[in-house]
Structure formats: structure tokens, C-alpha cells
MINUGU-946124 format. One record per residue (C-alpha): chain; x negated, y negated, z negated; residue in one letter. Coordinates in steps of 0.25 Angstrom, whole numbers, plus 5000, padded with zeros to 4 digits. Each point is the difference from the previous one (the first is absolute). Layout:
// residues N
+----+------+------+------+----+
! ch !    X !    Y !    Z ! aa !
+----+------+------+------+----+
!  A !    X !    Y !    Z !  A !
...
+----+------+------+------+----+
// end
This chain:
// residues 185
+----+------+------+------+----+
! ch !    X !    Y !    Z ! aa !
+----+------+------+------+----+
!  A ! 4538 ! 4823 ! 5062 !  M !
!  A ! 5007 ! 4987 ! 5001 !  T !
!  A ! 4997 ! 4987 ! 4993 !  S !
!  A ! 5012 ! 5002 ! 4991 !  E !
!  A ! 4995 ! 5013 ! 4995 !  S !
!  A ! 4987 ! 4994 ! 4997 !  D !
!  A ! 5006 ! 4989 ! 4992 !  A !
!  A ! 5008 ! 5011 ! 4993 !  V !
!  A ! 4987 ! 5006 ! 4996 !  K !
!  A ! 4995 ! 4987 ! 4994 !  T !
!  A ! 5013 ! 4999 ! 4992 !  V !
!  A ! 4999 ! 5014 ! 4995 !  A !
!  A ! 4986 ! 4995 ! 4994 !  G !
!  A ! 5007 ! 4988 ! 4994 !  L !
!  A ! 5011 ! 5009 ! 4994 !  M !
!  A ! 4989 ! 5009 ! 4994 !  A !
!  A ! 4994 ! 4987 ! 4994 !  L !
!  A ! 5014 ! 4996 ! 4994 !  A !
!  A ! 5002 ! 5014 ! 4994 !  A !
!  A ! 4986 ! 5000 ! 4994 !  R !
!  A ! 5002 ! 4986 ! 4994 !  T !
!  A ! 5014 ! 5002 ! 4995 !  A !
!  A ! 5002 ! 4999 ! 4985 !  P !
!  A ! 4997 ! 5013 ! 4992 !  K !
!  A ! 5004 ! 5004 ! 4986 !  A !
!  A ! 4989 ! 4997 ! 4990 !  C !
!  A ! 4992 ! 4995 ! 5012 !  G !
!  A ! 4996 ! 5015 ! 5003 !  I !
!  A ! 5000 ! 5003 ! 5015 !  D !
!  A ! 5004 ! 5014 ! 5003 !  S !
!  A ! 5005 ! 4997 ! 5014 !  I !
!  A ! 4994 ! 5007 ! 5012 !  K !
!  A ! 5002 ! 4995 ! 5015 !  I !
!  A ! 4997 ! 5006 ! 5013 !  E !
!  A ! 5004 ! 4994 ! 5014 !  V !
!  A ! 5002 ! 5011 ! 5011 !  L !
!  A ! 5000 ! 4998 ! 5015 !  T !
!  A ! 4998 ! 5008 ! 5012 !  G !
!  A ! 4998 ! 5015 ! 4998 !  E !
!  A ! 5001 ! 4999 ! 4985 !  E !
!  A ! 5014 ! 4993 ! 5001 !  Q !
!  A ! 5004 ! 5010 ! 5010 !  K !
!  A ! 4996 ! 5012 ! 4991 !  A !
!  A ! 5009 ! 4994 ! 4989 !  L !
!  A ! 5012 ! 4998 ! 5009 !  G !
!  A ! 4998 ! 5015 ! 5005 !  D !
!  A ! 4999 ! 5004 ! 4985 !  A !
!  A ! 5013 ! 4993 ! 4997 !  M !
!  A ! 5007 ! 5007 ! 5012 !  I !
!  A ! 4995 ! 5013 ! 4995 !  A !
!  A ! 5005 ! 4997 ! 4986 !  A !
!  A ! 5014 ! 4997 ! 5006 !  A !
!  A ! 5000 ! 5014 ! 5006 !  K !
!  A ! 4996 ! 5006 ! 4987 !  E !
!  A ! 5010 ! 4993 ! 4992 !  T !
!  A ! 5011 ! 4997 ! 5010 !  G !
!  A ! 5000 ! 4985 ! 4996 !  M !
!  A ! 5003 ! 4994 ! 5014 !  E !
!  A ! 4996 ! 4986 ! 4994 !  F !
!  A ! 4985 ! 5005 ! 4999 !  L !
!  A ! 5000 ! 5003 ! 5015 !  R !
!  A ! 5005 ! 4986 ! 5003 !  I !
!  A ! 4990 ! 4994 ! 4991 !  N !
!  A ! 4989 ! 5008 ! 5005 !  G !
!  A ! 5003 ! 4996 ! 5015 !  E !
!  A ! 5000 ! 4985 ! 4995 !  Q !
!  A ! 4987 ! 5002 ! 4993 !  V !
!  A ! 4994 ! 5006 ! 5013 !  K !
!  A ! 5006 ! 4988 ! 5008 !  A !
!  A ! 4994 ! 4990 ! 4991 !  S !
!  A ! 4988 ! 4991 ! 5002 !  D !
!  A ! 4994 ! 5003 ! 4986 !  A !
!  A ! 5005 ! 5006 ! 4987 !  T !
!  A ! 4996 ! 4995 ! 4986 !  V !
!  A ! 5000 ! 5011 ! 4989 !  L !
!  A ! 5000 ! 4995 ! 4986 !  I !
!  A ! 5000 ! 5009 ! 4988 !  G !
!  A ! 4997 ! 5000 ! 4985 !  V !
!  A ! 4993 ! 5009 ! 4990 !  E !
!  A ! 5013 ! 5000 ! 4992 !  G !
!  A ! 4996 ! 5011 ! 4991 !  Q !
!  A ! 4989 ! 4992 ! 4994 !  K !
!  A ! 5005 ! 4994 ! 4987 !  T !
!  A ! 4998 ! 4986 ! 4994 !  L !
!  A ! 5000 ! 5005 ! 4986 !  G !
!  A ! 5011 ! 4990 ! 4995 !  I !
!  A ! 5011 ! 5011 ! 4997 !  N !
!  A ! 5011 ! 4992 ! 5006 !  C !
!  A ! 5009 ! 5012 ! 5002 !  G !
!  A ! 5004 ! 4996 ! 5014 !  G !
!  A ! 4996 ! 5013 ! 5006 !  C !
!  A ! 5010 ! 5007 ! 4991 !  G !
!  A ! 4989 ! 5005 ! 4990 !  Y !
!  A ! 4998 ! 4994 ! 4986 !  V !
!  A ! 4985 ! 4998 ! 5003 !  S !
!  A ! 4990 ! 5000 ! 5011 !  C !
!  A ! 4994 ! 5012 ! 4994 !  A !
!  A ! 5013 ! 5007 ! 5001 !  E !
!  A ! 5002 ! 4996 ! 5015 !  M !
!  A ! 4986 ! 5005 ! 5003 !  A !
!  A ! 5003 ! 5014 ! 4993 !  K !
!  A ! 5013 ! 5001 ! 5008 !  A !
!  A ! 4992 ! 4998 ! 5013 !  Q !
!  A ! 4991 ! 5012 ! 4997 !  K !
!  A ! 5011 ! 5010 ! 4999 !  G !
!  A ! 5008 ! 4995 ! 5012 !  R !
!  A ! 5001 ! 5007 ! 5013 !  K !
!  A ! 5003 ! 4991 ! 5012 !  N !
!  A ! 5008 ! 5010 ! 5008 !  K !
!  A ! 5010 ! 4993 ! 5010 !  G !
!  A ! 4998 ! 4986 ! 4995 !  S !
!  A ! 4995 ! 4989 ! 5008 !  A !
!  A ! 4992 ! 4994 ! 4989 !  Y !
!  A ! 4992 ! 5005 ! 4988 !  A !
!  A ! 5005 ! 4995 ! 4986 !  G !
!  A ! 5002 ! 4996 ! 4990 !  P !
!  A ! 4994 ! 4986 ! 5003 !  N !
!  A ! 4997 ! 4988 ! 4992 !  C !
!  A ! 5012 ! 4990 ! 5003 !  V !
!  A ! 4990 ! 4988 ! 5000 !  L !
!  A ! 4991 ! 5007 ! 5010 !  K !
!  A ! 5013 ! 5002 ! 5009 !  I !
!  A ! 5004 ! 4986 ! 4998 !  S !
!  A ! 4986 ! 4996 ! 5004 !  D !
!  A ! 5002 ! 5008 ! 5013 !  L !
!  A ! 5013 ! 4993 ! 5003 !  G !
!  A ! 4994 ! 4986 ! 4998 !  I !
!  A ! 4989 ! 5004 ! 5009 !  A !
!  A ! 5009 ! 5006 ! 5011 !  V !
!  A ! 5009 ! 4988 ! 4999 !  G !
!  A ! 4988 ! 4990 ! 5002 !  S !
!  A ! 4996 ! 5008 ! 5012 !  A !
!  A ! 5014 ! 5000 ! 5006 !  A !
!  A ! 5001 ! 4985 ! 4997 !  K !
!  A ! 4986 ! 4998 ! 5007 !  T !
!  A ! 5005 ! 5007 ! 5013 !  A !
!  A ! 5013 ! 4992 ! 5000 !  S !
!  A ! 4993 ! 4987 ! 4999 !  I !
!  A ! 4992 ! 5004 ! 5012 !  H !
!  A ! 5012 ! 5005 ! 5008 !  N !
!  A ! 4996 ! 5014 ! 5000 !  V !
!  A ! 5012 ! 5010 ! 5000 !  D !
!  A ! 4998 ! 5010 ! 4988 !  N !
!  A ! 5007 ! 5010 ! 4992 !  R !
!  A ! 4997 ! 5006 ! 4986 !  I !
!  A ! 5000 ! 5015 ! 5001 !  M !
!  A ! 4999 ! 5009 ! 4989 !  Y !
!  A ! 5000 ! 5011 ! 5010 !  T !
!  A ! 4987 ! 4995 ! 5006 !  A !
!  A ! 4994 ! 4999 ! 4986 !  G !
!  A ! 5003 ! 5014 ! 4995 !  F !
!  A ! 4996 ! 5007 ! 5013 !  V !
!  A ! 4987 ! 4992 ! 5000 !  A !
!  A ! 4997 ! 5005 ! 4986 !  L !
!  A ! 5003 ! 5014 ! 5004 !  K !
!  A ! 4991 ! 4998 ! 5012 !  A !
!  A ! 4988 ! 4996 ! 4991 !  G !
!  A ! 5001 ! 4984 ! 5001 !  H !
!  A ! 4998 ! 4991 ! 4988 !  L !
!  A ! 4993 ! 5010 ! 4991 !  K !
!  A ! 5004 ! 5000 ! 4985 !  G !
!  A ! 5013 ! 4993 ! 5003 !  C !
!  A ! 5013 ! 5006 ! 4995 !  S !
!  A ! 5010 ! 4991 ! 5007 !  V !
!  A ! 4998 ! 4993 ! 5013 !  A !
!  A ! 5008 ! 4992 ! 5011 !  Y !
!  A ! 4997 ! 4998 ! 5015 !  G !
!  A ! 5003 ! 4987 ! 5007 !  L !
!  A ! 5000 ! 5002 ! 5015 !  P !
!  A ! 4998 ! 4987 ! 5008 !  L !
!  A ! 5004 ! 4997 ! 5014 !  K !
!  A ! 5000 ! 4987 ! 5009 !  A !
!  A ! 5011 ! 5002 ! 5011 !  S !
!  A ! 5012 ! 4992 ! 5005 !  G !
!  A ! 5009 ! 5010 ! 4992 !  K !
!  A ! 4998 ! 5004 ! 4985 !  N !
!  A ! 4998 ! 5015 ! 5002 !  I !
!  A ! 5003 ! 5003 ! 4985 !  Y !
!  A ! 5014 ! 4996 ! 4999 !  F !
!  A ! 5013 ! 5003 ! 5007 !  D !
!  A ! 4997 ! 5014 ! 5000 !  V !
!  A ! 5011 ! 5010 ! 4998 !  Q !
!  A ! 4996 ! 5010 ! 4989 !  F !
!  A ! 5008 ! 5013 ! 5000 !  G !
!  A ! 5009 ! 5002 ! 4987 !  H !
+----+------+------+------+----+
// end
């Protein structure tokens, strides 16, 4: 444990705060947040690597290795299948009731995320994730927004009740470990 990694854990808490207090549609908070370190974080990275082997998606393995090498990982998800009852149609259905009906009959085979989701809830997630990433940046902590860490975390049982999530691994080092990585095509 270094003083830098201790500082990263403090920043992870500030990121959780930024995500929690980010603006939400209709003022209704459906965001869930977890901060992983140590064995929990290693288990997430290992699950990502296992998912890479199952799917053949090499970038999942690379992202899993990056999560395992990180000082902390912030998971942010949303209960996107809850409706706001405003019938905006952004989800692709005429009404919130129609969206909820479509959810009941859908099987989530092979998909990273469950759907359909309320577009306003998904927007809330984007704002929360952006606020968290901004907070990391303000404090000079290298980070990367990973949908891979999010969907694998959901499959592993994190962020109960969420239908969409992202993970933000964090690292303090002399070289940003999340970029300049060659992904296979």
C-alpha cells in the first residue's frame, strides 16, 4: 500500500459523492454505487478475464487486467427499468406502461444489459458517471470509463436491481495504464 493508492481510495469516495449528488430526472435517484478494492476488485478483474475467454472479446481480457492492476474501481449503475411515468417515448415505447410490459417478456440472452430502459434513467447514469470521472480528473487520478467492468459486475451480483452499469478503475502511477493499449481487431 502506497500513499498514492490511499489517496486514490479517498478520491473514489469523492467520486461516489459526485455521482450521488449529480442531477437526476424528476429529482428521483435510481443510482447505485459501489467502490471495490482488494479481493473484490481482483474478483471482478478475474470475472472479466473469464468473460473474455467465453466470448472471444480480447478487449475484455485487457480491461480485466487493468482492473486488477488498479488501486480501486468505482461501480455506478442505474435501476433503468423503473419508469418515471411521464410517457416521453424515449425508450421506443408509447408509454411507460408499454415499456414495463415489454420488459416482462424479454429474455436477456447474450446481451450485456437488460432492456428496455428508461432513456431518462440512462441519461441520469451518464451524468453520474461523467461527474465521477470529472472528480477523478480534478484530483489527477488516472481513470477510464468501462462498460465491460459494468456489465460483468452486474453479472457477478453487484449493484442489485440495476439494469445498466459502468466501472471506473482508478490508478495513481507515473504512466496511465488505461491508454496506449493495443486492442486486437
